[in-house]
Backbone as CSV, one residue per row, in Angstrom:
resi,resn,N_x,N_y,N_z,CA_x,CA_y,CA_z,C_x,C_y,C_z
1,MET,0.838,-1.185,0.000,0.000,0.000,0.000,0.881,1.245,0.000
2,LYS,0.742,2.060,-1.048,1.664,3.183,-1.233,1.629,4.155,-0.062
3,LYS,0.436,4.461,0.452,0.335,5.428,1.541,0.999,4.901,2.812
4,LEU,0.849,3.600,3.059,1.463,3.017,4.244,2.979,3.002,4.129
5,ILE,3.483,2.774,2.929,4.927,2.850,2.698,5.415,4.254,3.008
6,THR,4.707,5.243,2.500,5.066,6.638,2.751,5.104,6.923,4.234
7,LEU,4.087,6.466,4.931,3.999,6.691,6.364,5.223,6.196,7.100
8,PHE,5.588,4.942,6.865,6.697,4.409,7.644,8.033,4.969,7.188
9,CYS,8.110,5.362,5.935,9.321,6.064,5.497,9.533,7.307,6.339
10,LEU,8.478,8.066,6.558,8.579,9.269,7.374,8.871,8.915,8.825
11,MET,8.246,7.875,9.323,8.473,7.458,10.705,9.929,7.091,10.936
12,LEU,10.523,6.378,9.980,11.886,5.891,10.147,12.895,7.019,10.255
13,GLY,12.544,8.182,9.748,13.477,9.293,9.784,13.280,10.233,10.934
14,LEU,12.497,9.869,11.928,12.228,10.796,13.018,13.488,11.160,13.780
15,SER,13.370,12.218,14.599,14.552,12.843,15.203,15.217,11.987,16.259
16,SER,16.272,12.531,16.836,17.120,11.786,17.752,16.472,11.555,19.101
17,ALA,16.982,10.595,19.852,16.449,10.296,21.174,16.601,11.476,22.112
18,SER,17.648,12.268,21.951,17.838,13.425,22.817,16.738,14.446,22.610
19,ALA,16.321,14.627,21.364,15.226,15.542,21.088,13.933,15.023,21.672
20,LEU,13.737,13.704,21.600,12.549,13.100,22.169,12.485,13.323,23.666
21,ALA,13.612,13.150,24.337,13.636,13.300,25.789,13.296,14.725,26.200
22,ALA,13.617,15.689,25.340,13.376,17.086,25.662,11.937,17.498,25.391
23,ALA,11.194,16.680,24.692,9.828,17.029,24.318,8.843,16.388,25.280
24,ASP,8.253,17.201,26.169,7.266,16.681,27.102,5.924,16.487,26.423
25,SER,5.708,17.182,25.325,4.446,17.116,24.604,4.562,16.171,23.412
26,PRO,3.593,15.263,23.253,3.650,14.382,22.073,3.521,15.163,20.777
27,VAL,2.796,16.282,20.815,2.664,17.105,19.615,4.006,17.708,19.230
28,GLU,4.722,18.246,20.218,6.021,18.847,19.933,7.010,17.802,19.446
29,MET,6.895,16.587,19.995,7.773,15.513,19.541,7.565,15.240,18.055
30,ILE,6.300,15.119,17.648,6.007,14.831,16.251,6.407,16.003,15.358
31,LYS,6.133,17.230,15.811,6.525,18.408,15.031,8.032,18.457,14.828
32,ASP,8.778,18.342,15.930,10.233,18.416,15.841,10.786,17.280,14.990
33,SER,10.207,16.093,15.184,10.683,14.924,14.452,10.440,15.075,12.959
34,SER,9.236,15.541,12.604,8.906,15.717,11.187,9.833,16.730,10.538
35,ARG,10.101,17.806,11.260,10.990,18.850,10.722,12.392,18.289,10.504
36,GLN,12.867,17.521,11.462,14.233,17.020,11.376,14.379,15.929,10.318
37,VAL,13.352,15.084,10.167,13.478,14.045,9.147,13.546,14.658,7.767
38,LEU,12.743,15.692,7.530,12.784,16.329,6.219,14.133,16.998,5.978
39,ASP,14.705,17.571,7.032,16.037,18.173,6.891,17.074,17.119,6.521
40,VAL,16.952,15.938,7.133,17.887,14.852,6.832,17.705,14.377,5.397
41,LEU,16.449,14.147,5.002,16.189,13.609,3.672,16.599,14.574,2.567
42,LYS,16.498,15.867,2.845,16.869,16.854,1.831,18.365,16.831,1.514
43,GLN,19.143,16.193,2.363,20.581,16.100,2.124,20.924,15.040,1.074
44,ASP,19.935,14.247,0.712,20.173,13.204,-0.295,20.436,13.842,-1.653
45,ASN,21.531,13.466,-2.275,21.885,14.024,-3.586,21.978,12.957,-4.667
46,GLY,21.478,11.767,-4.345,21.527,10.677,-5.314,22.781,9.841,-5.223
47,LYS,23.809,10.390,-4.592,25.061,9.666,-4.424,25.267,9.199,-2.985
48,ASN,24.583,9.853,-2.060,24.754,9.525,-0.641,23.504,8.892,-0.042
49,THR,22.653,8.335,-0.895,21.363,7.811,-0.437,21.524,6.762,0.655
50,LYS,22.472,5.865,0.483,22.677,4.812,1.469,23.046,5.397,2.821
51,GLN,23.923,6.388,2.827,24.348,7.008,4.079,23.190,7.756,4.753
52,ILE,22.387,8.451,3.941,21.232,9.172,4.488,20.256,8.183,5.119
53,ARG,20.021,7.073,4.439,19.105,6.061,4.946,19.625,5.465,6.254
54,GLN,20.922,5.179,6.303,21.502,4.610,7.516,21.435,5.601,8.677
55,GLN,21.656,6.869,8.372,21.574,7.894,9.408,20.157,7.957,9.987
56,ALA,19.170,7.922,9.113,17.781,7.969,9.559,17.432,6.752,10.406
57,GLU,17.887,5.585,9.982,17.614,4.369,10.748,18.233,4.449,12.138
58,THR,19.467,4.901,12.202,20.192,4.931,13.468,19.514,5.836,14.487
59,ILE,19.041,6.987,14.034,18.445,7.917,14.982,16.971,7.627,15.239
60,ALA,16.342,6.812,14.403,14.910,6.590,14.538,14.551,5.465,15.487
61,VAL,15.323,4.400,15.499,14.946,3.190,16.230,14.602,3.442,17.700
62,PRO,15.353,4.298,18.423,15.015,4.519,19.840,13.666,5.193,20.063
63,LEU,13.059,5.743,19.019,11.794,6.445,19.185,10.588,5.521,19.174
64,PHE,10.790,4.266,18.866,9.674,3.333,18.730,9.655,2.308,19.855
65,ASP,8.463,1.978,20.280,8.274,0.901,21.246,8.007,-0.372,20.441
66,PHE,9.083,-0.992,19.965,8.927,-2.158,19.101,8.282,-3.354,19.811
67,PRO,8.580,-3.608,21.095,7.857,-4.703,21.762,6.352,-4.493,21.772
68,ARG,5.909,-3.268,22.048,4.472,-2.992,22.051,3.896,-3.115,20.642
69,MET,4.619,-2.608,19.645,4.173,-2.732,18.264,4.047,-4.199,17.864
70,THR,5.031,-4.989,18.261,5.015,-6.410,17.898,3.868,-7.129,18.576
71,ALA,3.644,-6.830,19.849,2.540,-7.466,20.573,1.206,-7.172,19.902
72,LEU,1.008,-5.933,19.473,-0.231,-5.571,18.794,-0.341,-6.256,17.438
73,ALA,0.772,-6.350,16.723,0.752,-6.972,15.397,0.510,-8.478,15.482
74,VAL,1.080,-9.113,16.492,0.921,-10.567,16.648,-0.464,-10.894,17.188
75,GLY,-1.013,-10.018,18.020,-2.361,-10.233,18.539,-2.425,-11.328,19.580
76,LEU,-3.438,-12.182,19.491,-3.650,-13.218,20.501,-2.472,-14.177,20.599
77,GLY,-1.747,-14.347,19.512,-0.599,-15.252,19.529,0.495,-14.793,20.472
78,TRP,0.521,-13.511,20.821,1.529,-12.995,21.749,1.406,-13.669,23.110
79,ARG,0.181,-13.956,23.516,-0.045,-14.610,24.806,0.483,-16.036,24.819
80,GLN,0.500,-16.660,23.669,0.987,-18.035,23.569,2.512,-18.099,23.575
81,ALA,3.150,-17.001,23.246,4.604,-16.993,23.050,5.346,-16.960,24.375
82,SER,6.454,-17.676,24.427,7.334,-17.631,25.595,8.130,-16.328,25.572
83,ALA,8.858,-16.072,26.642,9.685,-14.865,26.709,10.715,-14.852,25.579
84,ASP,11.337,-16.008,25.319,12.328,-16.083,24.240,11.682,-15.865,22.882
85,GLN,10.495,-16.422,22.701,9.798,-16.254,21.430,9.402,-14.794,21.225
86,ARG,8.955,-14.136,22.291,8.583,-12.723,22.191,9.787,-11.865,21.814
87,LEU,10.913,-12.167,22.404,12.129,-11.425,22.092,12.510,-11.596,20.628
88,GLU,12.425,-12.827,20.142,12.776,-13.090,18.744,11.763,-12.458,17.794
89,LEU,10.483,-12.533,18.133,9.460,-11.901,17.313,9.698,-10.400,17.187
90,THR,10.024,-9.774,18.325,10.266,-8.334,18.330,11.455,-7.973,17.458
91,GLN,12.531,-8.716,17.606,13.739,-8.448,16.823,13.472,-8.621,15.330
92,GLN,12.773,-9.694,14.972,12.518,-9.974,13.557,11.529,-8.980,12.961
93,PHE,10.518,-8.563,13.738,9.540,-7.605,13.228,10.196,-6.242,13.037
94,GLN,11.027,-5.849,13.976,11.748,-4.588,13.845,12.616,-4.596,12.580
95,THR,13.327,-5.690,12.386,14.181,-5.814,11.200,13.353,-5.744,9.924
96,LEU,12.206,-6.420,9.936,11.335,-6.426,8.757,10.854,-5.019,8.420
97,LEU,10.401,-4.278,9.430,9.906,-2.927,9.191,10.997,-2.027,8.623
98,VAL,12.157,-2.071,9.232,13.243,-1.207,8.787,13.672,-1.563,7.372
99,ARG,13.833,-2.863,7.096,14.275,-3.287,5.758,13.229,-2.941,4.695
100,THR,11.961,-3.137,5.015,10.907,-2.960,4.024,10.729,-1.509,3.632
101,TYR,10.773,-0.620,4.628,10.372,0.756,4.376,11.527,1.744,4.199
102,SER,12.679,1.446,4.762,13.739,2.453,4.742,14.317,2.676,3.345
103,THR,14.215,1.682,2.483,14.835,1.797,1.164,14.173,2.842,0.276
104,THR,12.940,3.251,0.623,12.240,4.211,-0.239,12.035,5.568,0.426
105,MET,12.553,5.761,1.626,12.216,6.978,2.368,12.695,8.258,1.685
106,THR,13.811,8.202,0.964,14.345,9.435,0.385,13.485,9.969,-0.758
107,ARG,12.542,9.190,-1.223,11.654,9.678,-2.276,10.715,10.778,-1.770
108,PHE,10.607,10.896,-0.462,9.606,11.791,0.112,10.226,12.993,0.808
109,LYS,11.395,13.402,0.336,12.108,14.484,1.012,11.454,15.842,0.823
110,THR,10.539,15.969,-0.133,9.841,17.240,-0.311,8.416,17.206,0.229
111,ALA,8.085,16.194,1.016,6.754,16.120,1.620,6.546,17.277,2.592
112,GLN,5.292,17.716,2.705,4.917,18.761,3.647,4.092,18.141,4.767
113,VAL,4.470,18.417,6.019,3.806,17.823,7.173,3.137,18.905,8.008
114,ASN,1.852,18.723,8.294,1.106,19.659,9.130,0.571,18.906,10.348
115,VAL,1.084,19.238,11.532,0.702,18.547,12.765,-0.346,19.363,13.502
116,GLN,-1.473,18.734,13.841,-2.537,19.436,14.567,-2.111,19.687,16.007
117,PRO,-2.468,20.833,16.586,-1.951,21.221,17.893,-2.559,20.502,19.083
118,ASN,-3.754,19.927,18.930,-4.445,19.336,20.075,-4.502,17.816,19.955
119,PRO,-3.694,17.094,20.739,-3.726,15.634,20.677,-4.962,15.072,21.372
120,VAL,-5.326,13.865,21.012,-6.389,13.150,21.710,-5.731,12.350,22.824
121,MET,-5.972,12.752,24.066,-5.302,12.139,25.206,-6.161,11.049,25.833
122,GLY,-5.518,9.974,26.293,-6.211,8.942,27.037,-6.512,9.405,28.453
123,ALA,-7.371,8.673,29.151,-7.787,9.076,30.494,-6.614,9.150,31.461
124,SER,-5.615,8.302,31.270,-4.472,8.262,32.180,-3.464,9.370,31.896
125,GLY,-3.581,9.998,30.740,-2.619,11.013,30.342,-1.334,10.439,29.790
126,ARG,-1.274,9.123,29.666,-0.054,8.477,29.186,-0.206,7.945,27.763
127,ASP,-1.411,8.010,27.241,-1.658,7.634,25.850,-2.073,8.877,25.076
128,ALA,-1.613,8.984,23.851,-1.961,10.135,23.034,-2.000,9.758,21.568
129,THR,-2.922,10.369,20.851,-2.965,10.256,19.403,-2.750,11.648,18.825
130,VAL,-1.707,11.784,18.039,-1.386,13.060,17.407,-1.790,12.966,15.940
131,LYS,-2.665,13.870,15.543,-3.172,13.860,14.175,-2.361,14.811,13.309
132,SER,-2.118,14.392,12.086,-1.375,15.234,11.157,-1.831,14.944,9.742
133,SER,-1.374,15.771,8.835,-1.613,15.524,7.418,-0.293,15.675,6.685
134,VAL,-0.098,14.824,5.687,1.133,14.828,4.905,0.773,15.016,3.438
135,THR,1.339,16.055,2.847,1.145,16.299,1.424,2.370,15.794,0.686
136,LEU,2.149,14.862,-0.216,3.241,14.180,-0.905,3.576,14.861,-2.218
137,PRO,4.795,14.701,-2.690,5.182,15.287,-3.979,4.260,14.823,-5.100
138,GLY,3.759,15.764,-5.891,2.918,15.421,-7.019,1.491,15.101,-6.668
139,ASN,1.111,15.285,-5.397,-0.258,14.980,-4.971,-0.766,16.128,-4.115
140,ALA,-1.756,16.856,-4.613,-2.256,18.030,-3.894,-3.139,17.652,-2.714
141,ASN,-3.630,16.424,-2.671,-4.522,16.002,-1.595,-3.719,15.466,-0.412
142,PRO,-3.840,16.109,0.762,-3.089,15.636,1.924,-3.580,14.283,2.419
143,VAL,-2.668,13.524,3.002,-2.971,12.209,3.562,-3.046,12.338,5.079
144,ALA,-4.143,11.868,5.673,-4.320,11.926,7.126,-3.457,10.857,7.793
145,VAL,-2.612,11.279,8.720,-1.717,10.366,9.436,-1.883,10.571,10.935
146,ASP,-2.240,9.508,11.653,-2.384,9.559,13.107,-1.257,8.769,13.759
147,TYR,-0.530,9.428,14.668,0.539,8.777,15.424,0.008,8.414,16.810
148,VAL,0.173,7.170,17.202,-0.287,6.716,18.510,0.931,6.506,19.404
149,LEU,0.933,7.176,20.557,2.102,7.177,21.436,1.724,6.785,22.855
150,TYR,2.731,6.325,23.585,2.577,6.001,25.003,3.759,6.594,25.759
151,LYS,3.474,7.202,26.918,4.535,7.796,27.713,4.928,6.845,28.835
152,GLY,6.141,6.321,28.752,6.672,5.443,29.779,7.831,6.102,30.500
153,ASP,8.669,5.286,31.124,9.807,5.814,31.882,10.795,6.559,30.999
154,LYS,10.825,6.225,29.720,11.774,6.858,28.801,11.114,7.911,27.922
155,GLY,9.945,8.382,28.337,9.260,9.426,27.593,8.298,8.865,26.557
156,TRP,7.847,9.736,25.671,6.884,9.339,24.646,7.548,8.473,23.572
157,LYS,6.843,7.388,23.225,7.308,6.536,22.130,6.122,6.166,21.250
158,ILE,6.413,6.026,19.972,5.379,5.654,19.006,5.221,4.143,18.988
159,TYR,3.960,3.688,19.001,3.754,2.242,18.893,2.723,1.862,17.836
160,ASN,2.143,2.853,17.186,1.278,2.546,16.046,1.051,3.829,15.257
161,VAL,0.729,3.656,13.997,0.410,4.776,13.129,-0.686,4.321,12.175
162,SER,-1.600,5.229,11.886,-2.655,4.931,10.917,-2.626,5.955,9.793
163,VAL,-2.836,5.480,8.584,-2.938,6.348,7.416,-4.368,6.257,6.900
164,GLU,-5.096,7.375,7.029,-6.495,7.413,6.619,-7.267,6.224,7.191
165,GLY,-7.001,5.921,8.456,-7.705,4.861,9.162,-7.096,3.482,9.038
166,ALA,-6.115,3.306,8.160,-5.474,1.998,7.995,-4.293,1.900,8.953
167,SER,-4.387,0.993,9.905,-3.391,0.854,10.956,-2.233,-0.031,10.510
168,LEU,-1.009,0.434,10.794,0.181,-0.341,10.446,0.156,-1.715,11.095
169,VAL,-0.114,-1.776,12.399,-0.058,-3.071,13.082,-1.197,-3.979,12.636
170,THR,-2.357,-3.400,12.290,-3.471,-4.226,11.828,-3.166,-4.871,10.489
171,VAL,-2.481,-4.132,9.626,-2.093,-4.684,8.323,-1.280,-5.957,8.510
172,TYR,-0.330,-5.920,9.438,0.500,-7.094,9.674,-0.234,-8.165,10.473
173,ARG,-1.127,-7.753,11.369,-1.821,-8.737,12.203,-2.595,-9.735,11.369
174,ASN,-3.189,-9.277,10.287,-3.974,-10.177,9.441,-3.147,-11.371,8.968
175,SER,-1.946,-11.080,8.459,-1.113,-12.168,7.949,-0.448,-12.947,9.081
176,PHE,-0.083,-12.270,10.173,0.563,-12.948,11.299,-0.383,-13.969,11.938
177,ASN,-1.649,-13.576,12.126,-2.609,-14.499,12.736,-2.823,-15.734,11.866
178,GLU,-2.850,-15.517,10.570,-3.020,-16.646,9.649,-1.845,-17.616,9.761
179,GLU,-0.635,-17.085,9.854,0.542,-17.942,9.957,0.564,-18.690,11.284
180,ILE,0.169,-18.035,12.366,0.142,-18.700,13.676,-0.887,-19.826,13.670
181,ARG,-2.021,-19.612,13.036,-3.031,-20.673,12.949,-2.489,-21.885,12.202
182,LYS,-1.683,-21.638,11.194,-1.151,-22.746,10.380,0.043,-23.425,11.040
183,SER,0.960,-22.618,11.588,2.255,-23.176,11.988,2.683,-22.814,13.403
184,GLY,1.829,-22.122,14.152,2.188,-21.766,15.511,3.138,-20.573,15.561
185,VAL,3.530,-20.202,16.774,4.415,-19.055,16.968,5.761,-19.291,16.301
186,ASP,6.293,-20.510,16.415,7.578,-20.809,15.783,7.485,-20.681,14.264
187,GLY,6.333,-21.000,13.719,6.142,-20.843,12.284,6.206,-19.384,11.864
188,LEU,5.623,-18.505,12.689,5.688,-17.077,12.390,7.119,-16.571,12.499
189,ILE,7.826,-17.009,13.505,9.234,-16.612,13.650,10.031,-17.042,12.426
190,LYS,9.806,-18.270,11.987,10.519,-18.775,10.801,10.155,-17.953,9.555
191,LEU,8.888,-17.606,9.429,8.461,-16.801,8.293,9.175,-15.448,8.277
192,LEU,9.249,-14.807,9.447,9.909,-13.504,9.546,11.407,-13.633,9.269
193,GLN,12.009,-14.676,9.793,13.436,-14.897,9.543,13.706,-15.068,8.058
194,ASP,12.848,-15.825,7.383,13.017,-16.048,5.948,12.841,-14.745,5.167
195,LYS,11.851,-13.948,5.562,11.637,-12.666,4.889,12.846,-11.750,5.059
196,ASN,13.411,-11.739,6.247,14.546,-10.856,6.513,15.825,-11.339,5.849
197,ALA,15.865,-12.613,5.510,17.041,-13.150,4.823,16.942,-12.987,3.312
198,ALA,15.732,-12.667,2.827,15.495,-12.537,1.390,15.668,-11.089,0.958
199,PRO,15.756,-10.841,-0.363,15.782,-9.458,-0.857,14.552,-8.701,-0.391
200,VAL,14.688,-7.403,-0.229,13.593,-6.585,0.276,12.406,-6.670,-0.661
201,ALA,11.227,-6.937,-0.078,9.991,-7.044,-0.853,9.118,-5.822,-0.609
202,ALA,8.054,-5.729,-1.376,7.124,-4.604,-1.214,6.361,-4.739,0.095
203,ALA,5.905,-3.615,0.627,5.113,-3.622,1.846,3.771,-4.286,1.591
204,PRO,3.164,-4.891,2.655,1.882,-5.574,2.472,0.766,-4.599,2.207
205,ALA,-0.250,-5.070,1.503,-1.426,-4.233,1.250,-2.330,-4.237,2.461
206,SER,-3.030,-3.130,2.655,-3.958,-3.028,3.782,-5.210,-3.830,3.512
207,LYS,-5.704,-4.528,4.554,-6.938,-5.304,4.427,-8.053,-4.774,5.303
208,GLY,-7.778,-3.680,6.000,-8.821,-3.170,6.865,-8.331,-2.002,7.663
209,LYS,-9.192,-1.533,8.592,-8.855,-0.401,9.430,-8.601,-0.866,10.848
210,GLY,-7.822,-0.046,11.591,-7.544,-0.400,12.967,-7.123,0.797,13.723
């Protein structure tokens, strides 16, 4: 799904962990991150693409709660998994996301990001949804992007994103649940390992909203 690819490309380039720690507001975190990722991507000149991509990956990974993302993507199968299986699932899912989406992120260096000032806060004050719109090169119609964050001991971290209602973790959950039904948790781990060992493939198509 092209919009979902765009979304995670932008996510992968978010700002450094130090900037995240300084941002008490989830809105400011997303604003600062969006500004910095575009600054990084604009440095791409066609000859340094690999270096730009690696730089974005290095600074982006600490901003995500990959265990929480993986648990949501795996769904009910997460409860069946042992501690070792959960660790391996998280590592393989993180690798899959980075490999799948980072290779195309520099295509969106001229995207325009507009972050809405008022987040939707959970009752505890530790969950937040930050709404934004992204205008892509060659497309005058903005794409609605919602960032879902949780504030833990290390500050705000992203654990899900939706593009026009299509949730990143839901897209993967559909296929993950099917694999667990067929081959169990170990089967899903093997599937992810095989995908990560193969050449980078296209991102999965969305099958629903979440």
